[in-house]
Every structure is written in C-alpha cells, then in structure tokens.
TORROMAR-489133 format. One record per residue (C-alpha): residue in three letters; x, y, z. Coordinates in steps of 0.001 Angstrom, whole numbers, plus 524288, in hexadecimal, padded with zeros to 5 digits. Layout:
REM TORROMAR-489133
res ALA; u X; v Y; w Z $
...
This chain:
REM TORROMAR-489133
res MET; u A0808; v F9937; w 42DCE $
res GLU; u A05D6; v F8A99; w 42BA7 $
res GLY; u 9F8D0; v F860E; w 424A2 $
res ALA; u 9F285; v F7F60; w 430E1 $
res LEU; u 9F377; v F8C4E; w 438A4 $
res GLN; u 9EE6B; v F93F0; w 42C96 $
res GLY; u 9E2B4; v F8A77; w 42D9E $
res HIS; u 9E09A; v F8C09; w 43B70 $
res ILE; u 9E004; v F9B65; w 43AB7 $
res ALA; u 9D6FC; v F99A9; w 42F26 $
res ALA; u 9CEC2; v F91F7; w 4389C $
res VAL; u 9CFD8; v F9CBF; w 44381 $
res GLU; u 9CBB6; v FA729; w 43A0C $
res ARG; u 9C09F; v F9F17; w 434AA $
res TRP; u 9BAE0; v F9A3E; w 44182 $
res GLU; u 9BF4F; v FA282; w 44DAB $
res PRO; u 9B633; v FAE1F; w 44B66 $
res GLN; u 9ABA4; v FA4DB; w 44D79 $
res VAL; u 9B0E5; v F9A2C; w 45674 $
res GLN; u 9B8C8; v FA266; w 45F5C $
res ALA; u 9C209; v F96BD; w 46441 $
res LEU; u 9CF24; v F9DBD; w 46507 $
res VAL; u 9D4AE; v FA7AE; w 46FB4 $
res ASP; u 9DC78; v FB2F0; w 46C70 $
res TRP; u 9DEED; v FAE42; w 45E2D $
res SER; u 9EB2E; v FB315; w 45841 $
res GLU; u 9EEA4; v FAEE8; w 449EF $
res ALA; u 9FBCC; v FB3E5; w 44CBB $
res SER; u 9FE1E; v FAC6C; w 4589D $
res ALA; u 9FA65; v FA022; w 45277 $
res VAL; u A0364; v FA24A; w 44794 $
res GLU; u A0E1D; v FA4DD; w 45051 $
res ARG; u A0C0F; v F9858; w 4582C $
res GLU; u A0B63; v F9025; w 44C03 $
res ALA; u A17CB; v F95B4; w 446AB $
res ILE; u A1FDA; v F9171; w 452D4 $
res ALA; u A199D; v F8523; w 45614 $
res PRO; u A237E; v F7920; w 45532 $
res THR; u A2259; v F6D7F; w 44CE6 $
res GLY; u A1C87; v F61B2; w 45280 $
res PRO; u A1139; v F5806; w 451E3 $
res LEU; u A075C; v F6322; w 452C4 $
res ALA; u A0D83; v F6C4E; w 449E1 $
res GLY; u A04A4; v F7604; w 4438E $
res TRP; u 9F97B; v F7347; w 44E1F $
res ALA; u 9F229; v F7F8A; w 45151 $
res LEU; u 9EC56; v F7ED5; w 45F9E $
res GLY; u 9E16F; v F850C; w 4668A $
res ILE; u 9E419; v F86FA; w 47533 $
res LYS; u 9D7B7; v F8716; w 47F1A $
res ASP; u 9D9E0; v F9480; w 4868B $
res ILE; u 9DBE4; v F8DB8; w 49412 $
res ILE; u 9E97D; v F87B1; w 48E88 $
res ASP; u 9F506; v F905C; w 48F27 $
res VAL; u 9FC57; v F9480; w 48290 $
res ALA; u A0949; v F9BE9; w 4824E $
res GLY; u A075F; v FA9A8; w 47E18 $
res LEU; u 9F8A2; v FA9D6; w 48038 $
res PRO; u 9EF35; v FACB2; w 48B8B $
res THR; u 9E64B; v FA25A; w 49151 $
res HIS; u 9D8B2; v FA8AC; w 4920C $
res CYS; u 9D1CB; v F9C4C; w 496B7 $
res GLY; u 9C4B2; v FA2B5; w 490BA $
res VAL; u 9C558; v FAE9A; w 49A9D $
res ASP; u 9CA52; v FBCFF; w 49966 $
res PHE; u 9CFFC; v FBEBB; w 4A871 $
res LEU; u 9DBAF; v FB5DB; w 4A899 $
res ASP; u 9E9B3; v FBA81; w 4A5C7 $
res GLU; u 9EB47; v FBCFA; w 4967D $
res ARG; u 9F93B; v FBCE4; w 49721 $
res PRO; u 9FEDF; v FB2E8; w 48CC3 $
res LYS; u A032D; v FA5BD; w 49312 $
res PRO; u A1184; v FA37C; w 49403 $
res HIS; u A1104; v F9532; w 4903B $
res SER; u A0764; v F8BD0; w 48A60 $
res ALA; u 9FFDD; v F8043; w 490D0 $
res ALA; u A07FE; v F737E; w 49048 $
res ILE; u 9FF00; v F6E51; w 485D6 $
res VAL; u A0062; v F79F4; w 47D5B $
res SER; u A0F8E; v F79A6; w 47E62 $
res GLN; u A0EBD; v F6A37; w 47C0C $
res LEU; u A064C; v F6C57; w 46FAC $
res GLU; u A0ECC; v F77E6; w 46B5B $
res SER; u A1B67; v F6FA6; w 46C78 $
res LEU; u A14DD; v F6618; w 46356 $
res GLY; u A1317; v F7079; w 458B6 $
res ALA; u A0564; v F752D; w 45B7E $
res TYR; u A03E9; v F83FE; w 45D72 $
res VAL; u 9F8FE; v F8C2C; w 464B6 $
res LEU; u 9EF28; v F922E; w 459B7 $
res ALA; u 9E709; v F99B1; w 464D8 $
res LYS; u 9E190; v F97EE; w 471C7 $
res VAL; u 9D378; v F9375; w 470DD $
res VAL; u 9C70A; v F96B1; w 478D8 $
res THR; u 9C3F9; v F9050; w 48629 $
res THR; u 9B80E; v F903D; w 48E61 $
res VAL; u 9BA12; v F98EB; w 499BE $
res PHE; u 9C46F; v F91F5; w 4A143 $
res ALA; u 9C110; v F8581; w 499D2 $
res TYR; u 9B393; v F8544; w 4A0C1 $
res PHE; u 9A4F0; v F85E3; w 49B61 $
res ASP; u 9A57C; v F94D8; w 49731 $
res PRO; u 9A811; v F953E; w 4890A $
res GLY; u 9AFEB; v F9E32; w 4810A $
res PRO; u 9AC5A; v FA36C; w 47370 $
res THR; u 9AED9; v F971F; w 46B20 $
res ARG; u 9A4F7; v F91D0; w 46232 $
res ASN; u 9A297; v F8463; w 45D0D $
res PRO; u 9A880; v F84E4; w 44EA0 $
res TRP; u 99E16; v F7B38; w 44B42 $
res ASN; u 993BD; v F84D1; w 44E52 $
res LEU; u 995FC; v F91BA; w 454C3 $
res GLU; u 98A48; v F923C; w 45D9A $
res HIS; u 98E95; v F84EF; w 4644A $
res THR; u 99909; v F83CA; w 46E9B $
res PRO; u 9A57A; v F7E71; w 46C45 $
res GLY; u 9A5C3; v F7811; w 4792D $
res GLY; u 9AEF9; v F7B3D; w 48482 $
res SER; u 9B7F8; v F7D87; w 48AE8 $
res SER; u 9C1F9; v F7C2E; w 47F8F $
res MET; u 9B7C5; v F8250; w 47630 $
res GLY; u 9C311; v F89BE; w 46E28 $
res SER; u 9CB95; v F7DD2; w 46DD3 $
res ALA; u 9C115; v F7578; w 465CC $
res ALA; u 9BB06; v F7ED0; w 45DB1 $
res ALA; u 9C8FF; v F83CD; w 45888 $
res VAL; u 9CC4A; v F7639; w 45494 $
res ALA; u 9BFC1; v F730B; w 44EC3 $
res CYS; u 9C0F1; v F80B5; w 445F3 $
res GLY; u 9CEE9; v F7CE0; w 441B9 $
res MET; u 9D495; v F892D; w 4499B $
res VAL; u 9DE02; v F7F48; w 44F7F $
res ARG; u 9E164; v F712C; w 44D6E $
res GLY; u 9E188; v F6E7B; w 45C28 $
res ALA; u 9DECF; v F74A7; w 46842 $
res LEU; u 9DF43; v F733B; w 4778A $
res GLY; u 9D517; v F72C9; w 48112 $
res THR; u 9D1CC; v F6E8B; w 48E21 $
res GLN; u 9C772; v F661D; w 49435 $
res THR; u 9C1EE; v F66B0; w 4A247 $
res ILE; u 9B5CB; v F5F00; w 49EB5 $
res GLY; u 9B29E; v F6010; w 48FFC $
res SER; u 9B96B; v F6ABA; w 48AEC $
res VAL; u 9C161; v F6363; w 4801D $
res GLY; u 9B7D3; v F58D3; w 47D00 $
res ARG; u 9AC01; v F6207; w 47C39 $
res PRO; u 9B0FC; v F6C74; w 4737D $
res ALA; u 9B739; v F618F; w 46A24 $
res ALA; u 9A9E9; v F5A85; w 46916 $
res TYR; u 9A322; v F684A; w 46709 $
res CYS; u 9AC5D; v F6D01; w 45C91 $
res GLY; u 9AF22; v F60CE; w 455D7 $
res VAL; u 9BCB0; v F5EBE; w 458C8 $
res VAL; u 9C50B; v F5548; w 45FC8 $
res GLY; u 9C7A2; v F5796; w 46E07 $
res PHE; u 9D17B; v F4F10; w 47594 $
res LYS; u 9D29B; v F5007; w 4858D $
res PRO; u 9DE95; v F480B; w 487DC $
res SER; u 9DF31; v F3FE4; w 494EC $
res TYR; u 9E13C; v F479A; w 4A0E0 $
res PRO; u 9EBCC; v F4D7D; w 4A3A9 $
res ARG; u 9F36B; v F49D9; w 497BD $
res VAL; u 9F482; v F57D2; w 49374 $
res SER; u 9FAB0; v F6225; w 49C30 $
res GLN; u 9F167; v F6C55; w 4A1C0 $
res ALA; u 9FD05; v F7645; w 4A424 $
res GLY; u 9FA56; v F82E8; w 49E01 $
res VAL; u 9EB59; v F800D; w 49E73 $
res PHE; u 9E1DA; v F88B1; w 4A6CF $
res LEU; u 9DAC8; v F7C9D; w 4ACF9 $
res PHE; u 9CCB0; v F7AEC; w 4B138 $
res SER; u 9CE1E; v F6E28; w 4B7ED $
res PRO; u 9DB70; v F6913; w 4B89F $
res SER; u 9D7D6; v F5A72; w 4BBFB $
res VAL; u 9CFC8; v F5963; w 4AFF2 $
res ASP; u 9D38D; v F63D0; w 4A608 $
res THR; u 9D990; v F5E8F; w 499E7 $
res VAL; u 9E03C; v F6452; w 48E2F $
res GLY; u 9D97E; v F5F95; w 481CF $
res PHE; u 9DB8D; v F605E; w 472D1 $
res PHE; u 9D2F4; v F63C7; w 46768 $
res THR; u 9D52B; v F600B; w 45924 $
res ARG; u 9CD06; v F5F0D; w 44D16 $
res ASN; u 9CF5C; v F4FAA; w 44CC9 $
res THR; u 9D491; v F44B2; w 4537F $
res ALA; u 9E1B2; v F4398; w 44A39 $
res ASP; u 9E551; v F50D6; w 44F38 $
res MET; u 9E267; v F4DCA; w 45D11 $
res ALA; u 9EB63; v F428F; w 45BA3 $
res THR; u 9F4B2; v F49B8; w 455D6 $
res LEU; u 9F44E; v F536C; w 46088 $
res VAL; u 9F3AA; v F4A87; w 46BCB $
res ASN; u 9FDB5; v F420F; w 467C2 $
res ALA; u A0783; v F4C1E; w 4660A $
res LEU; u A0433; v F5207; w 47339 $
res PHE; u A04B7; v F448B; w 4797A $
res GLN; u A1258; v F41C1; w 471F6 $
res THR; u A0C18; v F3505; w 46DE7 $
res LYS; u A08F1; v F2E6C; w 461C2 $
res ASP; u 9FB6F; v F27EE; w 46013 $
res GLN; u 9FD5E; v F1A80; w 464C1 $
res PRO; u 9F0DE; v F142F; w 46983 $
res SER; u 9F06A; v F0A9C; w 47493 $
res PRO; u 9EF58; v EFC07; w 4729B $
res ARG; u 9E158; v EFD77; w 47697 $
res THR; u 9DD63; v F0714; w 46CDB $
res LEU; u 9E37C; v EFEA8; w 46263 $
res ALA; u 9D72F; v EF64F; w 463CA $
res PRO; u 9C9BD; v EF964; w 45E80 $
res PRO; u 9C59D; v F0539; w 467E5 $
res ARG; u 9BB60; v F0238; w 47285 $
res VAL; u 9B1EA; v F0C9E; w 471CC $
res GLY; u 9A8FA; v F1164; w 47CED $
res LEU; u 99DCC; v F1A06; w 479BB $
res VAL; u 99988; v F222E; w 48477 $
res GLN; u 98CA1; v F29C1; w 4840F $
res ASP; u 98B3D; v F2B33; w 4924F $
res LEU; u 9960B; v F32B1; w 49922 $
res HIS; u 98E10; v F33D7; w 4A6FA $
res CYS; u 988E0; v F4263; w 4A28D $
res GLU; u 97D91; v F46BA; w 49A37 $
res THR; u 97E9C; v F3FBE; w 48D7F $
res ALA; u 981F6; v F45FD; w 480B7 $
res ALA; u 97820; v F4AC3; w 4767A $
res PRO; u 9725D; v F41CB; w 46D4A $
res ASP; u 97AEF; v F4564; w 46124 $
res MET; u 98689; v F4428; w 46909 $
res LEU; u 982C3; v F3544; w 46C94 $
res VAL; u 97EBD; v F3340; w 45F19 $
res ALA; u 98C77; v F3797; w 45A9B $
res LEU; u 99232; v F2E33; w 464BD $
res ASP; u 98A3F; v F22C3; w 4609A $
res THR; u 98D16; v F253F; w 45261 $
res LEU; u 99C11; v F254C; w 45662 $
res ALA; u 99A69; v F18AB; w 45D30 $
res THR; u 993C9; v F11D8; w 45157 $
res ARG; u 99EF8; v F1792; w 447CF $
res LEU; u 9A97F; v F11F6; w 45074 $
res ALA; u 9A330; v F04E8; w 4520B $
res ASP; u 9A127; v F039A; w 443A6 $
res SER; u 9B0BD; v F075E; w 4420A $
res GLY; u 9B3C5; v EFB74; w 44AB6 $
res TRP; u 9B49B; v F0104; w 45891 $
res SER; u 9AF93; v EFADA; w 464C0 $
res VAL; u 9A460; v F0492; w 46A2E $
res ASP; u 99D21; v F0311; w 47698 $
res ARG; u 99179; v F0BB6; w 47590 $
res ASP; u 98D68; v F0974; w 48314 $
res ALA; u 999C8; v F0DCD; w 48A6E $
res ARG; u 99704; v F1253; w 498C6 $
res LEU; u 99E52; v F1A7A; w 4A1A3 $
res ALA; u 9A053; v F15A9; w 4B049 $
res ASP; u 995E9; v F1CDE; w 4B8BC $
res SER; u 9A091; v F220E; w 4C1B4 $
res LEU; u 9A42A; v F2B2E; w 4B793 $
res ARG; u 99898; v F332A; w 4B974 $
res ASP; u 9A0B0; v F3886; w 4C4D4 $
res ALA; u 9A95A; v F3FAA; w 4BC4A $
res TYR; u 9A029; v F4B3C; w 4B834 $
res GLU; u 99EF6; v F502E; w 4C616 $
res ASN; u 9ABF5; v F4C63; w 4CA36 $
res HIS; u 9B21D; v F53B4; w 4BDDD $
res HIS; u 9A99C; v F604B; w 4C07C $
res ARG; u 9AD91; v F606D; w 4CF33 $
res ILE; u 9BC70; v F5EFA; w 4CAA3 $
res VAL; u 9BBC7; v F69B8; w 4C12E $
res ALA; u 9B52E; v F72DE; w 4C92D $
res GLY; u 9BE81; v F7081; w 4D411 $
res GLU; u 9C992; v F724B; w 4CB4B $
res VAL; u 9C48E; v F7E6A; w 4C3E9 $
res TYR; u 9C25A; v F8580; w 4D0B5 $
res ARG; u 9D0BB; v F8379; w 4D47B $
res GLU; u 9D623; v F86A6; w 4C6B9 $
res HIS; u 9CE88; v F93AE; w 4C75B $
res GLU; u 9CEDB; v F972F; w 4D593 $
res ASP; u 9D7FE; v FA273; w 4D51C $
res LEU; u 9D41D; v FA776; w 4C6F2 $
res PHE; u 9C54F; v FA634; w 4CB4E $
res ALA; u 9C7E2; v FAE75; w 4D7D5 $
res ALA; u 9CDF5; v FB952; w 4CFC6 $
res HIS; u 9C5AA; v FB9BB; w 4C443 $
res ARG; u 9B7D1; v FB30F; w 4C8F5 $
res GLN; u 9AF0C; v FBDC3; w 4C2F1 $
res HIS; u 9B509; v FBA1C; w 4B4BE $
res TYR; u 9B176; v FAB58; w 4B67B $
res THR; u 9A596; v FA5B9; w 4AFD6 $
res PRO; u 99B09; v FA1AD; w 4B721 $
res LYS; u 99C1A; v F92A1; w 4B330 $
res LEU; u 9AA4A; v F926E; w 4B741 $
res THR; u 9A77A; v F9A9F; w 4C3B6 $
res GLU; u 99D98; v F9054; w 4C7C3 $
res LEU; u 9A71F; v F84EC; w 4C4EC $
res ILE; u 9B1C5; v F8B25; w 4CD1E $
res LEU; u 9A950; v F8D68; w 4D8E0 $
res ARG; u 9A43A; v F7FC5; w 4D76A $
res GLY; u 9B249; v F7B2A; w 4D764 $
res GLN; u 9B59C; v F82EF; w 4E2D4 $
res GLN; u 9AD3D; v F78FD; w 4EA83 $
res VAL; u 9B544; v F6E24; w 4E6E2 $
res THR; u 9BEFE; v F6AFE; w 4F10E $
res ASP; u 9CBE5; v F65B0; w 4F022 $
res ASP; u 9C7C6; v F58DF; w 4F673 $
res GLU; u 9BCC1; v F5816; w 4EDA9 $
res LEU; u 9C4CB; v F5AA6; w 4E0E5 $
res ALA; u 9CF82; v F5086; w 4E4B4 $
res GLU; u 9C455; v F45CD; w 4E686 $
res ARG; u 9BEA2; v F49B7; w 4D89A $
res LEU; u 9CBB8; v F48D4; w 4D32F $
res GLN; u 9CCE2; v F3A1A; w 4D8CB $
res LYS; u 9BF7B; v F3793; w 4D325 $
res LYS; u 9C412; v F3D2E; w 4C681 $
res GLN; u 9CEEB; v F320D; w 4C5F5 $
res VAL; u 9C594; v F2681; w 4C9AF $
res LEU; u 9BB79; v F2BEF; w 4BED6 $
res THR; u 9C783; v F2C8E; w 4B513 $
res ASP; u 9CAAD; v F1E12; w 4B7A0 $
res THR; u 9BCDB; v F1ABA; w 4B590 $
res LEU; u 9BB1E; v F205E; w 4A8BE $
res ASP; u 9C8F3; v F1B74; w 4A4D3 $
res SER; u 9C4B6; v F0D5D; w 4A73B $
res HIS; u 9B9B8; v F0DFA; w 49D78 $
res PHE; u 9C511; v F0DB1; w 4938B $
res ASP; u 9C778; v F00C5; w 497B4 $
res ARG; u 9BBAE; v EFD2B; w 48FC4 $
res TRP; u 9BBF3; v F0774; w 48485 $
res ASP; u 9C779; v F0DA5; w 47CAE $
res VAL; u 9BEE3; v F1A02; w 47B07 $
res LEU; u 9B2C3; v F1FAE; w 47FEC $
res ILE; u 9AB3B; v F2927; w 476F5 $
res THR; u 9A0F0; v F324B; w 47C37 $
res PRO; u 99AE3; v F3F62; w 47809 $
res GLY; u 9A3C8; v F4987; w 47646 $
res ALA; u 99AB4; v F53FD; w 47BE6 $
res PRO; u 98C2B; v F529B; w 47EB7 $
res SER; u 98924; v F5830; w 471E3 $
res ALA; u 98DE7; v F5FE3; w 4661C $
res ALA; u 99051; v F6E5A; w 46A09 $
res PRO; u 98526; v F7528; w 470E2 $
res ARG; u 9802E; v F81E8; w 46A30 $
res GLY; u 983BD; v F8E0E; w 471F3 $
res LEU; u 9908F; v F93C6; w 476C9 $
res ALA; u 98DC3; v F9707; w 4855C $
res VAL; u 990EB; v F886E; w 4890B $
res THR; u 99B31; v F7F5E; w 484DD $
res GLY; u 99470; v F7296; w 48541 $
res ASP; u 9944F; v F6751; w 48F6F $
res PRO; u 9A139; v F6082; w 49211 $
res ARG; u 99B75; v F54E2; w 4985F $
res MET; u 99F1B; v F4A58; w 48E52 $
res SER; u 9AD88; v F4DB9; w 492A0 $
res LEU; u 9ACC9; v F4D07; w 4A0CF $
res LEU; u 9AFD1; v F3F71; w 4A334 $
res SER; u 9BC7A; v F3EE9; w 49A59 $
res THR; u 9C111; v F4C46; w 49FD7 $
res HIS; u 9BE9A; v F4926; w 4ADFD $
res THR; u 9C5DF; v F3B5E; w 4AD37 $
res GLY; u 9D09B; v F4121; w 4A471 $
res ILE; u 9CF91; v F3629; w 498A1 $
res PRO; u 9D1A5; v F3A8B; w 48B45 $
res ALA; u 9C61B; v F3F04; w 48327 $
res LEU; u 9C61B; v F431F; w 47485 $
res THR; u 9BA20; v F4958; w 46E3F $
res ILE; u 9B7F6; v F4739; w 45EB2 $
res PRO; u 9AD2D; v F4CF2; w 45590 $
res MET; u 9A3D5; v F41D9; w 452D1 $
res ALA; u 9988A; v F487C; w 44AAF $
res ARG; u 99098; v F5409; w 449A3 $
res ASN; u 982C1; v F55E8; w 44DEF $
res ALA; u 97768; v F5B94; w 4466A $
res GLN; u 97C34; v F69CB; w 4482B $
res GLY; u 989A8; v F66DB; w 442F2 $
res LEU; u 990C1; v F673B; w 45049 $
res PRO; u 99B78; v F5DE5; w 452F9 $
res LEU; u 99844; v F51E2; w 45CB9 $
res GLY; u 9A47D; v F4C8A; w 463B8 $
res VAL; u 9A719; v F3FE8; w 46AA0 $
res GLN; u 9B03D; v F3D77; w 475C9 $
res LEU; u 9BADC; v F32EE; w 47613 $
res LEU; u 9BFBE; v F2EAF; w 48413 $
res ALA; u 9CA4F; v F2486; w 487A0 $
res ARG; u 9D265; v F2071; w 4931F $
res SER; u 9DC2F; v F29F8; w 49AE5 $
res GLY; u 9E86F; v F2B2F; w 49336 $
res ALA; u 9E34E; v F24AA; w 486BC $
res ASP; u 9E39E; v F329D; w 47F54 $
res LEU; u 9EB33; v F2C4C; w 47356 $
res ASP; u 9E26E; v F210C; w 4724A $
res LEU; u 9D628; v F29A1; w 47288 $
res LEU; u 9DC13; v F31CE; w 46802 $
res GLN; u 9DDC8; v F2676; w 45F7A $
res GLN; u 9CF47; v F2138; w 46244 $
res ALA; u 9CA46; v F2F2C; w 45E91 $
res ARG; u 9D116; v F2F24; w 45227 $
res ALA; u 9CB98; v F22A6; w 44ED7 $
res ILE; u 9BDB7; v F26D6; w 452B2 $
res GLU; u 9BF8C; v F33ED; w 44B2A $
res SER; u 9C35E; v F2C3D; w 43DFF $
res ILE; u 9B5DF; v F2498; w 43FB8 $
res VAL; u 9ADC2; v F30F8; w 442D6 $
res ARG; u 9B3C9; v F38F0; w 43848 $
res PHE; u 9AEF7; v F4685; w 43DF1 $
res ASP; u 9B5CE; v F50DA; w 4357D $
res ALA; u 9ABFC; v F5C66; w 43635 $
res THR; u 9B0E8; v F68E1; w 438F1 $
res PRO; u 9A94E; v F7640; w 43C3C $
res PRO; u 9A340; v F7C9C; w 431F0 $
res ALA; u 9A4DF; v F8B83; w 42F32 $
res PRO; u 9A0B1; v F92E1; w 43BD3 $
res THR; u 991C0; v F92CE; w 43D20 $
res ILE; u 98793; v F963D; w 4471F $
res SER; u 97A0E; v F8F2E; w 446F9 $
C-alpha cells in the first residue's frame, strides 16, 4: 500500500465516524482500486465521487434507498477520464437527496454542529479532512461553490458544458455542471490541466496586470457583514500587491432576471428528469422535492424553450463584463456555514455563474470569529477556465490561507 493511500485511510479512521462523508466505505476496495490504477499525471490521486455519479462496480444511491442497488456496469465519462490519468476512486461520497436541499448525514469538519453545505456535501468535507486528494461534485445552483466556502477548500465549476454529463443522474441538464474540489489551487490546476490535456498557458490579456472587479451586489440579498469585510480586506491586499482593483464594480440590471429564469428552468427540467421515477415512487420523495416537481409540471415546453433562449441572452450580458475586468470577485456564500444540520445554507451567491455557465472558482479567504472559513468566489468569461485558475493561484499566494480543520469538535 502506497504512503499516500495510508494517509487517506488514516484520515478516514480519524474523521469519518464524526463527519460521515463517505458512502459504503470499503478499505479493501480502495486498496484494490489504487493497486490497479495506471501511471499518469494524476497517479496516486485518491478521489471521492458524489453519489449521483456512476462508478463501475458500485451502486449509485442519489441519497435515497429506493433506487436499483445493483452495481453500475460502467463509470461516468468524467470518472473514466480521471482514472485513465492515474487517479483512483477511494469511495463514493454523500450527496443531498437527488442533489437537492434535503441533507444527508455529513457534518462540517470545522464544527460538527454546522452544515458542510450542499448538495456536494460529502465531496467538500472529505477533501477538507484529507480523506481524499480530490473530489467530484455537481452544481445546479451553488452545490460546488457553497460547500467549498463552508468547508475551507477550493471548489471549481468549469464552463458549461466543458465536462461530460454522461453517467451523472442529472437534476437540470441545461445548467448542471460537474465540478471539482481540492485542498489548494495548485492541486486544482494539476487536476484540470491533466483533464483538459493542456498546459497552463495564460492568454495574452492575463500577462498584463489583472483587472479585478469587486462585486458585493449580485442582485440578491447581500452577504453577511463578516463576509463583506473579508471581501474588502482581499481587495486591499490585492491593490497593495499591484493589482488593478475596482471596488465599485456593478453588474447590469438585466441580470436580475436570471434568478426567476433559473428557478423556472430548473423546476421544468427536474420534473421531466424525474417524471417516471416520481410516478412510481412518489411516496418516497421528500416534501421539498415533491413541491419542486409539481411546480415544474406547470412549466410548459414553450415556456422552457423561451427561458432557455433568455438564458443565452443573460449569458452574453454577463460575459460582456469581462471586456472591462479579467476577473470578478464576489462572496463565495452569504456567510460562513450556518449552525444546524437540517438545512444546507443559501446558494444565491452562485446562481448567476451557474445560470450563465461561466467558470467559477471558490477559495478560502479567512475565518470568522467562530473559526469557520469564509470563501470568496472568482468569476471569468465563458471558456476562460485556465486563465481563471491562474488568477486564483496568484490570489491564493497573496491570501495565504493554510488553516485546516482542528480535531473534531462540537460547540
């Protein structure tokens, strides 16, 4: 057994009884998968796979107990790609119910009485604890960015639809995006560059001093005061480091329409994705998801088509902001992780980037008075994924957030 795997297993033994991030954990299976992994740029990488993403030889539970329990014959395309690069699956990780708001058992490793966020709750928590080096999640609104912010790790949602959805139990195909979690941006760059089979070569624009727009107003309820202070502190540190920082960046008013448009698209599509399963197992569906599906039943095909056209208009509008700024920096979540395990927090800070499909990356910035992480979100033009990663690495070197969760505690 390799030393890296031994370290991950030790982390599982230390953290998993309290954090509960893994699904059907089997040390023997992890050892077997590591032993047969090929060489490649991700050799030795242990991965956690959100349990709506297929892994050959394992069932896909989606956070419920009424789906077919037979092991999947094939892995999702993204899992197969990562395995071909040398990575191996250490375990499946917990998702909320069908990747919606109803939480699973996972707790935040920074404080066990706080949510780790959702829906990719197990993904973020497992990375934060060192159980895995990287993890896969998905984002329909804020399911990568929010848990990354809450758990003090890096979360990256690539441009839509750069990563294949094949083998993923989708919620809303027009917006669902497979994303990644790592401890730091160097690991994220290694993973993404290997996956996209390219070297980190910045565009000519990113060779110049970065133009940063600081956005506090995302056309939704503003973030908590401590999050805004962290954002302002980052702006000061970037300016002191020679970056061009516009503290008064404003988004076009028309982007307010993205919120209703997104929710109607998601409702309409989740109804269509779940129609047959819901008809057969309605009694097993949670009240929140049932309500959303019934709402989506009212979204006609014509309305859905119109809203998808409007989505493209909104995408073009948000993309136009990057004629002025290279990167926009926003709160990664409204606050640090809320106390309580019955809810997974508010995803509103991530909706614009998910709706428009632009790349978004969350990095930890600081900790609040209770010691919980505060994360900021970095946004870039559609397709500028590698440029965004380069900016994130530079920002991380200025922030120098290197804290890790303490021993499991409850306050």
